[in-house]
Backbone as JSON, one array per atom type, in Angstrom:
{
  "sequence": "XXXXXXXXXXXXXXXXXXXXXXXXXXXXXXXXXXXXXXXXXXXXXXXXXXXXXXXXXXXXXXXXXXXXXXXXXXXXXXXXXXXXXXXXX",
  "N": [[-17.04, -9.26, -5.85], [-17.55, -9.45, -9.24], [-19.37, -11.12, -11.69], [-20.37, -12.84, -14.74], [-23.67, -11.98, -15.85], [-24.28, -10.42, -13.67], [-26.03, -7.79, -12.17], [-25.56, -4.35, -12.56], [-25.45, -1.15, -11.01], [-25.79, 2.07, -12.35], [-23.28, 4.59, -11.99], [-23.1, 7.11, -12.97], [-24.1, 9.83, -15.18], [-25.1, 8.97, -17.66], [-27.51, 8.09, -18.6], [-28.23, 5.48, -18.33], [-30.19, 3.05, -16.67], [-30.42, 0.42, -15.78], [-28.09, -2.25, -16.02], [-26.36, -5.14, -17.3], [-23.76, -7.46, -16.78], [-21.88, -8.98, -19.35], [-19.42, -9.79, -20.25], [-16.06, -10.17, -19.13], [-13.18, -8.36, -19.29], [-9.73, -9.15, -19.85], [-7.77, -11.87, -18.86], [-8.37, -14.93, -20.73], [-9.92, -16.77, -19.37], [-10.87, -15.47, -17.15], [-12.9, -15.13, -14.35], [-14.01, -13.42, -12.45], [-14.56, -9.97, -11.66], [-13.18, -7.08, -10.13], [-12.97, -4.0, -8.23], [-12.07, -1.42, -10.4], [-11.67, -2.95, -12.66], [-12.41, -3.58, -16.15], [-15.44, -4.2, -17.77], [-17.8, -5.66, -20.08], [-21.05, -4.61, -20.78], [-24.59, -5.02, -21.21], [-27.19, -2.79, -21.88], [-30.03, -2.78, -20.04], [-32.17, -1.18, -19.33], [-32.91, 2.13, -20.12], [-32.8, 5.72, -19.91], [-35.05, 7.63, -21.86], [-34.16, 10.06, -22.85], [-31.45, 9.98, -22.63], [-27.91, 9.46, -23.35], [-27.16, 6.85, -23.93], [-28.78, 3.98, -25.3], [-31.49, 1.51, -25.06], [-30.63, -1.99, -25.0], [-28.03, -1.67, -25.9], [-24.53, -2.26, -26.3], [-22.02, -1.63, -23.97], [-18.92, -0.44, -22.59], [-17.75, -0.75, -19.31], [-16.4, 0.49, -16.3], [-15.75, -0.94, -13.21], [-16.73, 0.42, -10.16], [-17.69, 0.13, -7.58], [-18.15, -2.58, -5.29], [-20.0, -5.19, -3.7], [-18.72, -7.24, -2.43], [-16.15, -7.42, -0.09], [-12.86, -5.98, -0.25], [-9.31, -6.15, 0.26], [-7.17, -3.63, 1.42], [-3.87, -2.17, 0.98], [-2.89, -1.41, 3.46], [-4.0, -3.18, 5.2], [-6.62, -2.86, 5.96], [-10.14, -3.36, 5.26], [-12.54, -2.75, 2.68], [-15.92, -2.17, 1.81], [-18.94, -1.96, -0.1], [-22.43, -0.93, -0.53], [-23.64, -1.71, -2.87], [-23.31, -2.97, -6.28], [-21.63, -1.19, -8.63], [-21.05, 0.72, -11.63], [-19.28, 2.7, -14.1], [-19.99, 4.08, -17.21], [-17.85, 3.91, -19.97], [-16.12, 5.13, -22.89], [-14.27, 3.53, -24.87]],
  "CA": [[-16.69, -9.93, -7.09], [-18.55, -9.32, -10.29], [-19.25, -12.16, -12.69], [-21.37, -12.69, -15.79], [-25.09, -11.86, -15.49], [-24.44, -9.57, -12.49], [-26.66, -6.5, -12.44], [-24.8, -3.21, -12.05], [-26.13, 0.13, -10.88], [-24.94, 3.1, -12.95], [-22.77, 5.61, -11.08], [-22.85, 8.3, -13.78], [-25.31, 10.43, -15.73], [-25.18, 8.62, -19.07], [-28.88, 7.74, -18.93], [-28.47, 4.06, -18.06], [-30.88, 2.79, -15.41], [-30.05, -0.94, -15.4], [-27.2, -2.91, -16.96], [-25.99, -6.5, -16.91], [-22.44, -7.84, -17.26], [-21.87, -10.12, -20.26], [-18.05, -10.21, -20.51], [-15.03, -9.57, -18.28], [-11.94, -8.23, -20.05], [-8.54, -9.61, -19.15], [-7.4, -13.22, -19.31], [-9.46, -15.58, -21.44], [-10.78, -17.52, -18.46], [-11.1, -14.7, -15.93], [-14.29, -15.32, -13.96], [-14.5, -12.38, -11.57], [-14.01, -8.62, -11.79], [-13.22, -6.32, -8.89], [-12.93, -2.56, -8.44], [-11.06, -0.99, -11.34], [-11.66, -3.79, -13.86], [-13.32, -3.18, -17.22], [-16.35, -5.26, -18.18], [-18.76, -5.27, -21.11], [-22.41, -4.75, -20.28], [-25.71, -4.69, -22.08], [-28.1, -1.87, -21.2], [-31.35, -3.38, -19.94], [-33.17, -0.12, -19.25], [-32.23, 3.42, -20.25], [-33.62, 6.92, -19.97], [-35.27, 7.94, -23.28], [-33.43, 11.28, -23.23], [-30.04, 9.79, -22.32], [-26.95, 9.22, -24.43], [-27.15, 5.41, -24.2], [-30.12, 3.45, -25.59], [-31.76, 0.14, -24.64], [-29.99, -3.1, -25.71], [-26.74, -1.25, -26.44], [-23.36, -2.8, -25.62], [-21.17, -0.56, -23.47], [-17.82, -0.82, -21.71], [-18.0, -0.19, -17.99], [-15.38, 0.26, -15.29], [-16.39, -1.24, -11.93], [-16.28, 1.38, -9.15], [-18.1, -0.33, -6.24], [-18.58, -3.98, -5.2], [-20.5, -5.61, -2.39], [-17.69, -8.11, -1.84], [-15.07, -6.6, 0.45], [-11.51, -6.25, -0.71], [-8.3, -5.75, 1.23], [-6.25, -2.58, 1.02], [-2.47, -2.47, 1.28], [-2.62, -1.19, 4.89], [-4.61, -4.24, 5.99], [-8.05, -2.62, 6.19], [-11.06, -3.85, 4.24], [-13.57, -1.8, 2.28], [-17.08, -2.83, 1.22], [-20.0, -1.02, -0.46], [-23.78, -1.48, -0.44], [-24.14, -2.17, -4.17], [-22.35, -3.14, -7.36], [-21.84, -0.04, -9.51], [-20.06, 0.94, -12.68], [-19.33, 3.94, -14.87], [-19.89, 3.82, -18.65], [-16.71, 4.57, -20.62], [-16.13, 4.97, -24.34], [-12.94, 3.23, -25.39]],
  "C": [[-17.86, -9.84, -8.04], [-18.31, -10.44, -11.28], [-20.32, -11.95, -13.76], [-22.78, -12.74, -15.22], [-25.31, -11.08, -14.2], [-25.05, -8.25, -12.91], [-25.83, -5.4, -11.8], [-25.69, -1.97, -12.01], [-25.23, 1.18, -11.54], [-24.53, 4.15, -11.92], [-22.42, 6.88, -11.85], [-24.17, 8.82, -14.34], [-25.45, 10.17, -17.23], [-26.6, 8.26, -19.51], [-29.21, 6.28, -18.72], [-29.18, 3.93, -16.72], [-30.57, 1.39, -14.88], [-29.12, -1.5, -16.45], [-26.75, -4.25, -16.39], [-24.65, -6.86, -17.56], [-22.56, -9.05, -18.19], [-20.46, -10.62, -20.55], [-17.1, -9.47, -19.57], [-13.73, -9.55, -19.09], [-10.75, -8.62, -19.19], [-8.13, -10.94, -19.72], [-8.61, -13.92, -19.91], [-10.41, -16.33, -20.51], [-11.0, -16.8, -17.14], [-12.58, -14.74, -15.58], [-14.86, -14.16, -13.17], [-13.82, -11.05, -11.88], [-14.14, -7.93, -10.43], [-13.15, -4.84, -9.23], [-11.77, -2.2, -9.36], [-11.0, -1.8, -12.61], [-12.68, -3.28, -14.87], [-14.13, -4.39, -17.64], [-17.22, -4.74, -19.32], [-20.15, -5.57, -20.6], [-23.41, -4.49, -21.4], [-26.67, -3.84, -21.26], [-29.49, -2.5, -21.21], [-32.46, -2.32, -19.94], [-32.43, 1.21, -19.28], [-33.26, 4.55, -20.28], [-33.82, 7.29, -21.44], [-34.52, 9.18, -23.76], [-31.93, 11.15, -23.0], [-29.2, 9.53, -23.56], [-27.01, 7.76, -24.88], [-28.58, 4.92, -24.38], [-30.26, 2.02, -25.08], [-31.03, -0.85, -25.56], [-28.67, -2.71, -26.36], [-25.61, -1.88, -25.63], [-22.44, -1.65, -25.23], [-20.03, -1.16, -22.65], [-17.98, -0.06, -20.42], [-16.8, -0.48, -17.1], [-16.1, 0.11, -13.95], [-15.83, -0.28, -10.87], [-16.69, 0.99, -7.73], [-18.52, -1.79, -6.32], [-19.06, -4.28, -3.79], [-19.47, -6.5, -1.67], [-16.53, -7.24, -1.36], [-13.73, -6.96, -0.19], [-10.51, -5.59, 0.22], [-7.41, -4.67, 0.65], [-4.84, -2.94, 1.47], [-2.16, -2.3, 2.76], [-3.29, -2.22, 5.79], [-6.09, -4.03, 6.27], [-8.86, -3.16, 5.01], [-12.08, -2.77, 3.93], [-14.66, -2.55, 1.54], [-18.15, -1.78, 0.97], [-21.35, -1.71, -0.4], [-24.28, -2.05, -1.76], [-22.98, -2.39, -5.13], [-22.62, -2.03, -8.36], [-20.72, 0.08, -10.51], [-20.31, 2.24, -13.4], [-19.11, 3.59, -16.34], [-18.71, 4.61, -19.21], [-16.81, 4.34, -22.11], [-14.7, 4.8, -24.84], [-13.05, 2.23, -26.51]]
}
């Protein structure tokens, strides 16, 4: 589960090194995001030669979470970190 102020690891080559969640899209009082949800992040640290710059607001889709989630067949899946991919919508 991802909530506000959660640090995300980038899972793409956009140049982001560290980012922090500031908003979760969806219902007005949605508190947590899981795999596949879109969140808004602020870039805390970026590569100087990358596309994204420091302190920029970006939309991110969550691709990995440390909190396990249940699949339809009854199995659970869990990852080692919280990661997201920068999107431009």
